[in-house]
N, C-alpha and C positions, 0 to 999 in steps of 0.2 A: 504494500500500500504506500502511496506517495505521502510524504509529509505535508501537513497543512502549511500554507504560506504564513510567514511571520506577520503579525498585526503591525500596522503602521503606528509609529509613535505619535502621541498627541502633539499638537502644534506647540512650539516654544512660546513661553510667556514673554511679552515685550518688556524690555527693561524700563523701569520707572512706572509701571502700571500698578496701581494699588488694588487691593483685594475687592473693594467696593465696585470699582470699574470692571474688573473681571467678572464678578457675579452678575452685574447688570448686563454685560455683553453676552454672557452665556445664557441669558434669558431664564434666570433662576425661577423655579416654580414657586408661585406665591402660595403660601399656606394660609388657611383661614385663621382669623384672630380668635383668641380664646372665647370671646363673646359669642362666636358663631358655633362653637363646639357644643355637642350635647352635654358635656360635663358641666358647663356653666348652668344649664337648666337643672341638671342633677343636684348641683350644690344648692341652688335656690330651693328646690323641692326638699332637700335634706333639712334646710333651716325651718321649713314649715311642718315637717313630720314630727319632730321631737319624740318620741317614744311610740310611734305608730308601729303597726305590725304589717309585714308583707311576706308572702310565701311562708307564713308560719314562723317567721323570725322577728322578734321584737328588738329593734335597734334604737338606741338613743339618737338624738339629733347629731351629736358629735360622731357617733359610729356611722350614721348615714353619710355624714360629711367625709369621713375617711373612705368609705366605700365609693362615694362619688369621685373623690380625688384619685383613687386607684383606677376606677373605670376611665376617667379622663386621661390619666397617665398612659393606660394601655392604648387608648385611641390615638393620642397625640404621638406617642413613640412609634406606633405602627405606621402612621402616616409618614413620620420622619424616616423610618426604616425603608419604606417602599420608594420614597422619592430619592433618598440618598443612595440607595442601592442602584436605582435606575440611572442616576447621574454618574455614579461610579463606573457602571458598566459602559455607559455611553462614552465616557472620557478615558476609559481604561485605567482608572485610578485605584490601585490597591488600598490606598489610604482611605478613600471615600467608601469603598466596599467594607473595609474593616470597621469604619465608623458606623455604617449602616447596621452591621451585626451588633455593635454596641447598643444602638437604639433598640434592636429586637430584644436583647437581654434585659434592658431596662423595662420594656413592656412586660416581659415574663415576670420580672420582679414585682411589678405592680399587680399582676394576677395573684401572685403568692401573698402579697400584702392584703389584698381584698379578701382572699380565702381565710387568712388568719383572723381578720376582724369579724367576718361573718361567723366563722367557726367558734370564735370566742363568745360571740353573742348567743350562739345556739347551745352553749354550755360546755363546749370542749375548751376549757380555759387554758389548757396547755398549747392549743393550736396557735394563739396569737404570738406568744413569745417564740414558739418554734418557727413560725413564719418569719419573724424578725431575724432569727438566727440564720435561716436559709437565705434571706435577702442579703444579709451581711456577709455571706460566704463562709460562715463558720461551720 
């Protein structure tokens, strides 16, 4: 089998060009502001809930806020992963691809944090500190 042709190297950066100019020139993908993310609505709903019950789990207002923050973190970090990974592939940048995977690991950490909060509220009191230990990498 013939070897695949080598990929062309990305174009060289012009001397004296600052990062903001490069990002603007690359047509960076605009991400929605936090006000447009569902997490903002979740946080507001959490403030109104205060000890309400959903799915058979009674959460305090602060616990709802923690769950909303974790859900917002998952959403935001997944968007960042997808866009950073796409741009990294397009520009053949191992650094951007690695940073994309960092965003994905942050999203997974937010899932673990949310599970810890909900599990703790359901009576599995060891789950919250255990989730904290997992997120901390210990």
